RODO-2510 file (C-alpha; in nm, 4 decimals, decimal comma):
residues 224
     n   res          X          Y          Z
     1     m     3,8735    20,9251     3,7965
     2     t     3,6102    20,8014     3,5366
     3     d     3,7138    20,4371     3,3742
     4     d     3,8145    20,4911     2,9974
     5     r     3,9780    20,1700     2,9781
     6     v     3,6866    20,0696     2,7027
     7     r     3,6304    20,2414     2,4043
     8     g     3,3888    20,1754     2,1263
     9     f     3,4374    20,3066     1,7379
    10     p     3,1663    20,2939     1,5183
    11     a     3,2153    20,0640     1,1584
    12     f     3,3910    20,2824     0,9045
    13     g     3,2274    20,1218     0,5802
    14     a     3,3648    20,1036     0,2815
    15     a     3,7027    20,2838     0,2626
    16     g     3,9650    20,1942     0,0287
    17     r     4,2891    20,2781     0,2164
    18     f     4,5927    20,1365     0,3703
    19     a     4,7792    20,2704     0,7045
    20     r     4,9199    20,6383     0,7115
    21     s     5,1491    20,6490     1,0044
    22     w     5,4491    20,5016     1,0898
    23     w     5,2878    20,2748     1,4018
    24     g     4,9786    20,1936     1,1622
    25     r     5,2162    20,0144     0,9204
    26     a     5,3868    19,8170     1,1986
    27     w     5,0891    19,7049     1,3047
    28     v     4,9982    19,5724     1,0450
    29     g     5,3646    19,4398     0,9278
    30     a     5,3539    19,2296     1,2705
    31     m     5,0369    19,0617     1,1342
    32     e     5,1659    19,0187     0,8000
    33     d     5,4928    18,8507     0,9133
    34     t     5,3240    18,6171     1,1080
    35     a     5,0240    18,4970     0,8620
    36     l     5,0405    18,1320     0,7592
    37     d     4,7934    18,1907     0,4231
    38     l     4,8607    18,5484     0,2394
    39     r     4,5340    18,4707     0,0255
    40     q     4,3692    18,5160     0,3805
    41     l     4,5434    18,8530     0,3884
    42     k     4,4249    18,9738     0,1239
    43     k     4,0489    18,8555     0,1486
    44     g     4,0534    19,0647     0,4692
    45     r     4,2059    19,3433     0,2985
    46     r     3,9015    19,3538     0,0895
    47     y     3,6482    19,2991     0,3512
    48     a     3,8244    19,5822     0,5721
    49     a     3,8106    19,8354     0,2275
    50     a     3,4485    19,6687     0,1838
    51     g     3,3326    19,8183     0,4840
    52     l     3,2026    19,4155     0,6462
    53     v     3,3748    19,5063     0,9969
    54     g     3,1062    19,6279     1,2482
    55     p     3,1441    19,8417     1,5275
    56     i     3,5074    19,8128     1,6947
    57     t     3,5397    19,7518     2,0748
    58     v     3,8757    19,8405     2,2183
    59     s     3,9699    19,7243     2,6092
    60     p     4,2871    19,6637     2,7632
    61     g     4,4631    19,3386     2,5517
    62     r     4,1932    19,3253     2,3660
    63     i     4,0274    19,4760     2,0311
    64     a     3,7243    19,2927     1,8976
    65     a     3,4446    19,3395     1,5793
    66     v     3,1562    19,1510     1,4190
    67     v     3,2745    19,0729     1,0402
    68     e     3,0363    18,9794     0,7816
    69     d     3,1144    18,7425     0,5202
    70     a     2,9012    18,6122     0,2272
    71     d     2,9873    18,2753     0,3101
    72     g     2,7918    18,2463     0,6398
    73     g     2,8234    18,4679     0,9414
    74     p     2,8446    18,6910     1,0873
    75     f     3,1503    18,6035     1,2725
    76     r     3,3114    18,7432     1,5840
    77     t     3,6091    18,7830     1,5858
    78     e     3,9209    18,9878     1,8031
    79     l     4,2688    19,0282     1,8351
    80     r     4,4561    19,0002     2,2202
    81     l     4,7616    19,1769     2,3006
    82     a     4,9862    19,1561     2,6123
    83     e     4,9171    19,4239     2,8321
    84     l     5,2462    19,5775     2,9447
    85     s     5,2936    19,4852     3,3439
    86     d     5,3240    19,7739     3,5924
    87     g     5,6930    19,7973     3,6194
    88     d     5,6718    19,8071     3,2509
    89     w     5,4357    20,1444     3,2764
    90     t     5,6680    20,2927     3,5423
    91     r     5,9334    20,3000     3,3114
    92     f     5,7770    20,4315     3,0183
    93     f     5,6339    20,6229     3,2197
    94     d     5,9390    20,7620     3,3555
    95     r     6,1104    20,7687     2,9714
    96     v     5,8158    20,9943     2,8621
    97     a     5,8157    21,2271     3,1191
    98     s     6,1886    21,2613     3,1268
    99     r     6,1651    21,5208     2,7920
   100     s     5,8266    21,7025     2,7663
   101     g     5,7960    21,6893     2,3901
   102     h     5,7073    21,3343     2,4475
   103     l     5,4132    21,4349     2,6335
   104     a     5,2732    21,7243     2,3578
   105     a     5,3419    21,4580     2,0678
   106     l     5,1073    21,2007     2,2357
   107     l     4,8382    21,4916     2,2855
   108     d     4,8848    21,5858     1,9658
   109     r     4,8054    21,1852     1,8317
   110     d     5,1378    21,1698     1,7338
   111     m     5,3772    20,8897     1,8407
   112     p     5,7870    20,9916     1,7766
   113     h     5,9979    20,7067     1,7020
   114     d     6,2066    20,8598     1,9384
   115     l     5,9548    20,7846     2,1899
   116     v     5,9294    20,4239     2,0821
   117     e     6,3181    20,3758     2,0600
   118     a     6,3558    20,5049     2,4407
   119     a     6,0836    20,3005     2,5812
   120     d     6,2250    20,0199     2,3573
   121     d     6,5869    20,0971     2,5400
   122     a     6,3760    20,0584     2,8768
   123     g     6,2495    19,7544     2,8075
   124     v     5,9029    19,8199     2,7033
   125     h     5,7508    19,7244     2,4015
   126     l     5,4511    19,9460     2,2699
   127     l     5,4364    19,7967     1,9384
   128     p     5,3400    19,4320     1,8589
   129     g     5,6004    19,2150     1,6764
   130     i     5,5812    18,9117     1,5194
   131     g     5,3745    18,6206     1,7333
   132     d     5,2519    18,8931     1,9865
   133     l     4,9094    18,9803     1,7885
   134     d     4,6859    18,6543     1,8808
   135     p     4,4008    18,6620     1,6009
   136     e     4,0543    18,4667     1,7393
   137     c     3,7634    18,3833     1,5110
   138     d     3,4657    18,1535     1,5618
   139     c     3,4397    18,0872     1,1992
   140     p     3,5379    17,7602     1,0762
   141     g     3,8556    17,8633     0,9207
   142     w     4,2146    17,7494     1,0586
   143     e     4,4110    17,9869     0,9196
   144     l     4,6384    18,2533     1,1516
   145     p     4,4629    18,5463     1,0914
   146     c     4,1585    18,4253     0,9255
   147     r     4,0335    18,6661     0,6829
   148     h     3,8075    18,7859     0,9205
   149     a     4,0686    18,9127     1,1871
   150     a     4,2809    19,0190     0,9112
   151     a     3,9947    19,2643     0,8065
   152     l     3,9928    19,3680     1,1661
   153     s     4,3287    19,4033     1,2122
   154     f     4,3497    19,6043     0,8745
   155     q     4,0964    19,8739     1,0221
   156     a     4,2592    19,8459     1,3621
   157     s     4,5254    20,0457     1,1949
   158     w     4,3001    20,3163     1,0625
   159     l     4,2022    20,3101     1,4346
   160     l     4,5754    20,3818     1,4945
   161     d     4,6492    20,6151     1,2370
   162     a     4,4491    20,8494     1,4069
   163     d     4,4422    20,7979     1,7539
   164     p     4,8190    20,6174     1,9187
   165     f     4,6511    20,5831     2,2456
   166     v     4,4197    20,2745     2,1224
   167     l     4,7485    20,0708     2,1035
   168     l     4,8250    20,2195     2,4587
   169     l     4,4876    20,1083     2,5950
   170     m     4,5029    19,7799     2,4234
   171     r     4,8409    19,7906     2,6258
   172     g     4,6610    19,7852     2,9259
   173     r     4,5978    20,2235     3,0334
   174     g     4,3168    20,4379     2,9031
   175     e     4,4360    20,7764     2,7816
   176     r     4,2844    20,9720     3,1107
   177     e     4,4845    20,7679     3,3275
   178     i     4,7785    20,8198     3,1250
   179     r     4,7837    21,1625     3,1081
   180     e     4,6921    21,2489     3,4341
   181     e     5,0078    21,0121     3,5388
   182     l     5,2454    21,1979     3,3253
   183     e     5,1070    21,5098     3,4051
   184     s     5,1865    21,4669     3,7794
   185     r     5,5234    21,3884     3,7083
   186     i     5,5893    21,6164     3,4616
   187     a     5,4667    21,9311     3,7624
   188     p     5,7215    21,8692     4,0166
   189     v     5,9967    21,8804     3,7572
   190     a     5,8935    22,2427     3,6321
   191     e     5,7738    22,3345     3,9179
   192     a     6,1680    22,2753     4,0647
   193     v     6,2847    22,4551     3,7325
   194     v     6,0942    22,7304     3,7133
   195     p     6,0141    22,8814     4,1210
   196     a     5,6980    23,0368     4,2407
   197     d     5,8517    23,2932     4,3915
   198     r     6,0546    23,4829     4,1348
   199     t     6,1284    23,8134     4,3724
   200     p     6,4644    23,9305     4,3302
   201     g     6,7208    23,8971     4,6374
   202     p     6,9190    24,1806     4,7446
   203     l     7,2139    24,2700     4,5239
   204     p     7,5736    24,2136     4,6785
   205     d     7,7604    24,4784     4,8164
   206     l     8,0207    24,5411     4,5593
   207     a     8,2835    24,6557     4,8102
   208     a     8,3395    24,3343     4,8895
   209     f     8,5076    24,2004     4,5362
   210     r     8,7469    24,5040     4,5546
   211     p     9,0964    24,4029     4,5481
   212     s     9,3340    24,5177     4,8580
   213     g     9,4683    24,8364     4,7964
   214     a     9,1966    24,9185     4,5023
   215     p     9,0653    25,2517     4,4905
   216     s     8,7323    25,3319     4,6437
   217     i     8,4380    25,3134     4,4279
   218     p     8,3499    25,6268     4,2866
   219     a     7,9614    25,7365     4,4193
   220     a     7,7429    25,7441     4,1315
   221     p     7,7395    26,1276     3,9890
   222     g     7,3915    26,3184     4,1162
   223     v     7,1500    26,4269     3,8140
   224     p     7,1929    26,7439     3,7227
***
Protein backbone atom coordinates (compact mmCIF):
# COMPACT_ATOMS: atom_id res chain seq x y z
CA UNK A 1 0.00 0.00 0.00
CA UNK A 2 1.41 3.38 -1.02
CA UNK A 3 1.93 5.70 1.93
CA UNK A 4 -0.23 8.81 1.61
CA UNK A 5 0.53 10.24 5.02
CA UNK A 6 2.16 13.35 3.57
CA UNK A 7 0.08 15.60 1.33
CA UNK A 8 1.04 18.87 -0.29
CA UNK A 9 -1.36 21.61 -1.40
CA UNK A 10 -0.56 24.56 -3.65
CA UNK A 11 -0.86 28.09 -2.32
CA UNK A 12 -4.38 29.50 -2.45
CA UNK A 13 -3.40 32.94 -3.63
CA UNK A 14 -5.55 35.96 -2.82
CA UNK A 15 -9.02 34.73 -1.83
CA UNK A 16 -11.30 36.56 0.54
CA UNK A 17 -13.35 33.79 2.06
CA UNK A 18 -14.42 32.17 5.32
CA UNK A 19 -14.82 28.55 6.34
CA UNK A 20 -18.05 27.24 4.80
CA UNK A 21 -18.44 23.77 6.35
CA UNK A 22 -19.50 23.30 9.94
CA UNK A 23 -16.33 21.34 10.68
CA UNK A 24 -14.18 24.06 9.07
CA UNK A 25 -15.85 26.64 11.31
CA UNK A 26 -15.28 24.38 14.31
CA UNK A 27 -11.56 24.33 13.45
CA UNK A 28 -11.46 28.15 13.33
CA UNK A 29 -13.47 28.34 16.54
CA UNK A 30 -10.94 26.19 18.38
CA UNK A 31 -8.17 28.59 17.34
CA UNK A 32 -10.16 31.73 18.16
CA UNK A 33 -11.20 30.43 21.59
CA UNK A 34 -7.54 29.82 22.45
CA UNK A 35 -6.13 33.09 21.07
CA UNK A 36 -4.43 35.46 23.51
CA UNK A 37 -4.52 38.47 21.17
CA UNK A 38 -7.50 39.07 18.89
CA UNK A 39 -5.51 41.63 16.89
CA UNK A 40 -3.25 38.83 15.69
CA UNK A 41 -6.29 36.90 14.50
CA UNK A 42 -7.50 39.86 12.46
CA UNK A 43 -4.05 40.27 10.90
CA UNK A 44 -3.89 36.55 10.25
CA UNK A 45 -7.23 36.63 8.45
CA UNK A 46 -5.97 39.50 6.27
CA UNK A 47 -2.76 37.58 5.52
CA UNK A 48 -4.76 34.50 4.55
CA UNK A 49 -7.08 36.53 2.29
CA UNK A 50 -4.11 38.31 0.68
CA UNK A 51 -2.51 35.00 -0.31
CA UNK A 52 0.60 35.42 1.83
CA UNK A 53 0.56 31.75 2.85
CA UNK A 54 2.69 29.52 0.63
CA UNK A 55 2.15 25.86 -0.27
CA UNK A 56 0.80 23.84 2.65
CA UNK A 57 2.08 20.45 3.80
CA UNK A 58 -0.11 18.16 5.92
CA UNK A 59 1.18 15.11 7.77
CA UNK A 60 0.18 13.24 10.94
CA UNK A 61 0.03 15.71 13.81
CA UNK A 62 1.24 18.65 11.74
CA UNK A 63 0.29 21.25 9.13
CA UNK A 64 3.00 23.63 7.96
CA UNK A 65 3.68 26.46 5.50
CA UNK A 66 5.88 29.49 4.90
CA UNK A 67 4.13 32.84 5.38
CA UNK A 68 5.30 36.09 3.81
CA UNK A 69 5.36 39.29 5.85
CA UNK A 70 6.25 42.83 4.83
CA UNK A 71 7.78 43.38 8.28
CA UNK A 72 10.30 40.57 7.81
CA UNK A 73 10.38 36.95 6.92
CA UNK A 74 9.32 34.81 5.27
CA UNK A 75 8.52 32.84 8.41
CA UNK A 76 8.08 29.11 8.82
CA UNK A 77 4.98 28.33 10.80
CA UNK A 78 3.04 25.22 11.73
CA UNK A 79 0.13 23.96 13.76
CA UNK A 80 0.34 20.73 15.72
CA UNK A 81 -2.57 18.50 16.67
CA UNK A 82 -2.30 15.32 18.71
CA UNK A 83 -2.61 12.07 16.77
CA UNK A 84 -5.22 9.48 17.72
CA UNK A 85 -3.98 6.32 19.39
CA UNK A 86 -4.41 2.89 17.79
CA UNK A 87 -7.23 2.22 20.23
CA UNK A 88 -8.92 5.47 19.23
CA UNK A 89 -8.74 4.50 15.57
CA UNK A 90 -10.19 1.06 16.29
CA UNK A 91 -13.19 2.60 18.04
CA UNK A 92 -13.58 5.16 15.26
CA UNK A 93 -13.55 2.48 12.56
CA UNK A 94 -16.07 0.41 14.51
CA UNK A 95 -18.46 3.33 14.75
CA UNK A 96 -18.15 4.36 11.11
CA UNK A 97 -18.47 0.77 9.86
CA UNK A 98 -21.64 0.30 11.89
CA UNK A 99 -23.43 2.69 9.52
CA UNK A 100 -22.77 2.46 5.80
CA UNK A 101 -23.97 6.03 5.38
CA UNK A 102 -20.96 7.29 7.32
CA UNK A 103 -18.51 5.76 4.85
CA UNK A 104 -20.54 7.05 1.92
CA UNK A 105 -20.49 10.54 3.43
CA UNK A 106 -16.74 10.51 3.93
CA UNK A 107 -16.14 9.34 0.37
CA UNK A 108 -18.36 12.24 -0.72
CA UNK A 109 -16.06 14.59 1.22
CA UNK A 110 -18.67 15.22 3.90
CA UNK A 111 -18.45 14.91 7.67
CA UNK A 112 -21.96 14.56 9.14
CA UNK A 113 -22.68 15.76 12.66
CA UNK A 114 -23.81 12.29 13.70
CA UNK A 115 -20.50 10.77 12.58
CA UNK A 116 -18.54 13.16 14.81
CA UNK A 117 -21.03 12.65 17.63
CA UNK A 118 -20.73 8.88 17.32
CA UNK A 119 -16.94 9.19 17.52
CA UNK A 120 -17.26 11.50 20.55
CA UNK A 121 -19.51 8.95 22.25
CA UNK A 122 -16.72 6.40 21.77
CA UNK A 123 -14.21 8.80 23.34
CA UNK A 124 -12.61 9.72 20.01
CA UNK A 125 -12.47 13.48 19.47
CA UNK A 126 -11.85 14.28 15.81
CA UNK A 127 -12.26 18.05 15.88
CA UNK A 128 -9.86 20.13 17.96
CA UNK A 129 -11.11 21.74 21.14
CA UNK A 130 -9.85 24.70 23.13
CA UNK A 131 -6.07 24.45 23.47
CA UNK A 132 -5.72 21.46 21.13
CA UNK A 133 -4.08 23.43 18.29
CA UNK A 134 -0.46 24.13 19.18
CA UNK A 135 1.02 26.91 16.96
CA UNK A 136 4.73 27.34 16.32
CA UNK A 137 6.51 30.00 14.26
CA UNK A 138 10.07 31.25 13.90
CA UNK A 139 8.95 34.90 13.91
CA UNK A 140 9.89 37.05 16.94
CA UNK A 141 6.27 37.40 18.07
CA UNK A 142 5.22 35.93 21.40
CA UNK A 143 1.49 35.69 20.69
CA UNK A 144 -0.26 32.31 20.49
CA UNK A 145 -1.14 32.18 17.72
CA UNK A 146 0.92 34.82 15.98
CA UNK A 147 -0.50 36.36 12.80
CA UNK A 148 1.42 33.86 10.66
CA UNK A 149 0.06 30.81 12.46
CA UNK A 150 -3.39 32.39 12.43
CA UNK A 151 -3.14 32.89 8.64
CA UNK A 152 -2.19 29.24 8.21
CA UNK A 153 -5.07 28.16 10.43
CA UNK A 154 -7.60 30.12 8.41
CA UNK A 155 -6.36 28.57 5.18
CA UNK A 156 -6.34 25.14 6.83
CA UNK A 157 -10.08 25.56 7.41
CA UNK A 158 -10.47 26.08 3.64
CA UNK A 159 -8.70 22.78 3.03
CA UNK A 160 -11.02 21.08 5.50
CA UNK A 161 -14.04 22.53 3.69
CA UNK A 162 -13.05 20.68 0.54
CA UNK A 163 -11.71 17.50 2.12
CA UNK A 164 -12.32 16.30 5.71
CA UNK A 165 -9.67 13.62 5.13
CA UNK A 166 -7.18 16.45 5.77
CA UNK A 167 -8.35 16.50 9.39
CA UNK A 168 -8.13 12.71 9.64
CA UNK A 169 -4.61 12.85 8.21
CA UNK A 170 -3.60 15.31 10.92
CA UNK A 171 -5.08 12.85 13.40
CA UNK A 172 -2.72 10.19 12.07
CA UNK A 173 -4.15 8.19 9.13
CA UNK A 174 -4.16 8.75 5.37
CA UNK A 175 -7.23 8.49 3.17
CA UNK A 176 -6.20 5.27 1.41
CA UNK A 177 -5.51 3.54 4.72
CA UNK A 178 -8.84 4.68 6.15
CA UNK A 179 -10.81 3.56 3.10
CA UNK A 180 -9.20 0.13 3.00
CA UNK A 181 -9.77 -0.43 6.72
CA UNK A 182 -13.44 0.58 6.53
CA UNK A 183 -14.08 -1.45 3.38
CA UNK A 184 -12.51 -4.52 4.99
CA UNK A 185 -14.90 -4.14 7.94
CA UNK A 186 -18.01 -3.48 5.89
CA UNK A 187 -17.50 -6.25 3.29
CA UNK A 188 -17.91 -9.22 5.72
CA UNK A 189 -21.08 -7.64 7.12
CA UNK A 190 -22.54 -7.22 3.63
CA UNK A 191 -21.72 -10.84 2.76
CA UNK A 192 -23.45 -12.06 5.92
CA UNK A 193 -26.59 -10.04 5.19
CA UNK A 194 -26.74 -10.92 1.48
CA UNK A 195 -25.47 -14.51 0.96
CA UNK A 196 -23.57 -15.15 -2.25
CA UNK A 197 -25.73 -18.25 -2.99
CA UNK A 198 -29.28 -17.02 -3.56
CA UNK A 199 -30.58 -20.40 -4.90
CA UNK A 200 -33.89 -21.09 -3.11
CA UNK A 201 -34.30 -24.37 -1.24
CA UNK A 202 -37.14 -26.91 -1.84
CA UNK A 203 -40.63 -25.84 -0.84
CA UNK A 204 -42.02 -27.55 2.29
CA UNK A 205 -44.61 -30.31 2.00
CA UNK A 206 -47.91 -28.50 2.58
CA UNK A 207 -49.50 -31.75 3.79
CA UNK A 208 -47.33 -31.57 6.85
CA UNK A 209 -49.19 -28.42 7.94
CA UNK A 210 -52.71 -30.01 7.50
CA UNK A 211 -54.48 -30.40 10.87
CA UNK A 212 -55.42 -33.92 11.95
CA UNK A 213 -58.79 -34.94 10.49
CA UNK A 214 -58.86 -32.11 7.93
CA UNK A 215 -59.73 -33.01 4.32
CA UNK A 216 -56.89 -33.63 1.96
CA UNK A 217 -55.62 -30.76 -0.15
CA UNK A 218 -57.15 -31.26 -3.61
CA UNK A 219 -54.87 -31.74 -6.55
CA UNK A 220 -54.44 -28.82 -8.90
CA UNK A 221 -56.83 -28.98 -11.88
CA UNK A 222 -55.39 -30.02 -15.20
CA UNK A 223 -54.85 -27.61 -18.06
CA UNK A 224 -57.95 -27.66 -20.38
